[in-house]
Each structure stands twice: as C-alpha cells, then as structure tokens.
N, C-alpha and C positions, 0 to 999 in steps of 0.2 A: 306803252310804248317804249318811253323813256327807260322803263325798268328792265324792259326786255333787252334793249341793246347794252344798259351796263352791264346784265347777266353774261349776256354773250361776251361782251369786251371781257370780264373777269375771269369768265373760262379759259380763253385766247390766252391771256396774261400768265394763268397758273400751268397750262400745258407749255407755252415758251418758257416758262422759268425753268419749268422741270427739265426739258431739254437742253437748259445751260447749264443745270446742275453739273458738278463733277465729284469726284471721288479725291481725297488729300488726308497725308498721314502728318499728324504732329507727335513729335518726340524732342528732348531737352539735346540741342544739339553737343553737348559736351556729356561725355560719359564717365564713369570711374571704372578701372578695372575690377573686376570679381565683384561688382556693386549690379544689382540689378535695374535695367533699365525699362522703362515703360513706355510704350508704343501706341497711340489711339488712330482710328482711322473714321474720318467723319463724310458726310455726305451732304452736300447744298451748294450754296455762293457765300463763301466768304467775305467777301466786298460787301453783299448786301445784308448780312448778318444772318444770313439763312441757313439753319443747322437742323436737319430731318431727323426725328426720331424713328429709332432703328425699328420699331414695328410699325411704323408710318408705310402706307402705300409705295411711295416713293425709295425710301430706303430697300423693303423686301426685294423692290425689283432688280438690286445691283450687290444683293448681300452675297453672292457667290464666289467670293475673291480669293484668292490667296496670298499671305503674305509671308515673306522672306527677309532673313537676314544674312549678308555676305560679309565676312570676316576679310581683315585685310590682304590675307593670300587668296580670297576668292573660293573659299569653302562655304557653300551654301544650304542653310537651314531651315524648313518651314516651320512657320509660327503658329500656333493656335490661338485663334483673337474669341475672345467672349463678349457677348452683348451687354452694353450697358443702355443707359437713357437715350443718349445721343449720339453714342460711339461706340466702337468696337475697341477691347483692349485686348494689348497682347505684351508680353515680355520677355526680354531674354538678357544673358550675364555676359558681357564682354570678359574674354580670358585674356588678353592681349593688347598691349598697346597698337594704336593705328586707326584709320578711318574705317566705320563700318556703313555699308551701304543699308538700307531698308527698302524693300521692293514690294509693293502690290500689284495684281496683275488679275482683269477679269475679262476674259473674252468669251464669258457665255451669259449674253444679254440678249433677250428676245428681240426680235426683229419691231420696230417701229414704222407707222405708215405716216409721213408727215405731208403729204404730197398736197394735202388743204393748206398748208403754210409753205407750199413752193420750194420746200426742200427733199424728197421725195421719200421712197422708202429704204430704211438704212438697218444695220445692224454697228451696233456700237462695240468699241473695245477701248475698255478705262486700262490706265496704267498711271502708278505713282511714285515717287521716288524721296527719300530723305536721307540725310546722313548723320552719323554719329561719330564725334570726332574723341577718341579715349588718348589721353598723353599727347606728346609733340610730334610723333611722326606721323606723317602724312601721305595718303597716298589719294589718287582719284577715284571717285564713287565708280562702282561697274554697271556696265548695260547688259542686262539679259534679255531684252525683249525682241529677241530675232522677228517676231513677228509683228511688229508694230512699230509706235513712235515713242522715245525717249530721249532723257538728258543726262550728262553727266558733266558732275563739278570738277573741272577741271583747273580751279582757280589756284593761283602762285603767291596770290597776296592777301592780307586780310584787310584790307582798304578797297576791295575791288572783287564783285562777284563775276567768276568767268564759267559759262556753262556751253556745253556742246549738244546740239538737237541732233537725233538721230533718226533713222527710219530703217527699220529692218537692216539693223548693223551699218549702213550707210550714211554719211554726212547728209543730211537734209539744209540745203541751201535756201536763202531768200524767203525762207518761212516764217510766219508773223507769229509773233510771242507775247502774250500779255502778262503784266506784273502788277498784281493786286495786292492793295491794303485793305482797311476798314473804310467805311463813309464813302464808299463810292469813288476811291481814288485808284487811277490805274493809270499804266504808261503801255505803249507799244513799241516793242522793238522788231528786227528782221535779222535773223543767222546771216552771216556773211557767207564768202565762197568756201570755207572751212566749217558750217554750221556753227559757229562760234557767235555767243553774243556776252556783252559786258557791262554792268553795270554798278551804279554806288547802291548804297544802303543810306540814304538821308534822313530817315526817321528811326526811329527806336522801338520797332512795332515788327510784327509778323508778315511776311512777304509768302505770298503763293503764285508761283508762275504757271501759266496753262499755255499750252500749245497744241494745234490740232492737225491733223493730217488726212483728206478722205483719200480712201482707195478707191479707185473708181474701175472695181471690178465685180460684177453681179454673182449673186451666188444663193444657195439655199442653207438656213439654219434651222432646225426644228421641223422641217416641213414646210417653212414659211420661206419665200422668197425675198433678195433683197437686191436693189441696185449697186449698193455702194458700202462700204464701211467707214465708218467715222474713227476715226484713232483720236485719244485725248491722254495727255499726260499733264501731270501735276508735279511741282517741286515746290516744298516748303523750307522756307527761313524762318525759324522760328524767333520769338520776340528777346531781344538780347538781355 
C-alpha cells in the first residue's frame, strides 16, 4: 500500500512539475558587430536544475515556437532553430551597434486538463525575451507580443535592472514577478502602477525572471474547449 501511495505522489509531482516548466532563451548579453551570435532555447525549470531533452515528451509538446531577432531600428527577422540534445540553437550576425531584442513565442500548445489539481482546463501561451548589447549605444528592448504577456528592459543604469511588464500592449500593474537563480533561490516582486519592477543583481550568476497572467476567457483550440489561457513570459539575464 505504501508503494502505491508513493507511486501516486510521484506521478503527481512529475505532472505538477511539468506544468511549472517554462521556455527560456540564453545568449551572451554582449555581442560584436559583424560577428555571429549564438542563441539557445531551453525548456525546464532553471532553479531546480531541470533541463528537458528536445526529443523528450515534455519538450516535444512545446517545440512549435517561433524565434525572432529585432534590431535597434525595430526590423524583425525570423531565426531558424536547430535541435541539439537539450536545447534548440540559432544564430544571427548583428550589422550595427545598439540593443537587439531576441523574442520567442509559442501560442500553439494543446489544451491541458488540470481539473484534478484544482487548476482547470486551459491553453498555454509561452513567450520569452532576451537582449544583446552591441557597442555602447543603448535602446529599450522591443515588445511585439500583442496577444499575451511580455517584458521590456527599460534599464537606464548598469547597477540596477528596470523592467516593464506588459499585457496585450498595456501596462500590467500589481502583477507578481518571480526572479530565479540556481539552487532554489528566488525572489518575488510586484509590478507598480506603471508596470515597473527594479532589482539589483547581488550574485554573479544567471537570473531568469518569470511572470504569468490568466486570461479568464473560454475558447476552443484544435477542437478542445478551454476555460482560460495561461500566459507566461521569461526574461534571462546571463552570467556576468
């Protein structure tokens, strides 16, 4: 009987953990003009050290993403990502100085029924953002997720990160934002009346920010009805 209970608990933890997963982008935050820049896309839970294999069941359910780079003038170019073992890899070559925005979007994920976990039946919309700085000329990152949640890097100082949370191109206030590093360390913030959060970087490590939003409107996707859409965005600040 004890073994059966343990098995049930294990199944629950695996399923719940799968739901808590997110997509994120990793790239060097500093680029060089006319030099190829590498971008990697991961799926898992960074703070727990969980990185899914691209051929595993979990990643296969969310691999229908699009990846873009937006140059300092706002020109948007789609990137082709190639599957490796634990990530998808893409490259681009910056042609001018300024801040480049890397954007991932996946609004094509099958409906999930989590009524047994008191979460409901929902559709997932993943988004992810990263930036690459080339030269000294800086600009804000671009927000091009008009159908979901996103963040813009509006930092004006190298000593403090300043981000703005947006939902469908509108400022999203009083929204919980999680900041993760390795070994289960996390910090919770809340966006202010302008959708802004600010924080320091006390550790020389990689930070992944995550914030979510439930869109309480039912619908149908691929023949399956859902009660709401669960929007999730991540923003990565790489190791210094």
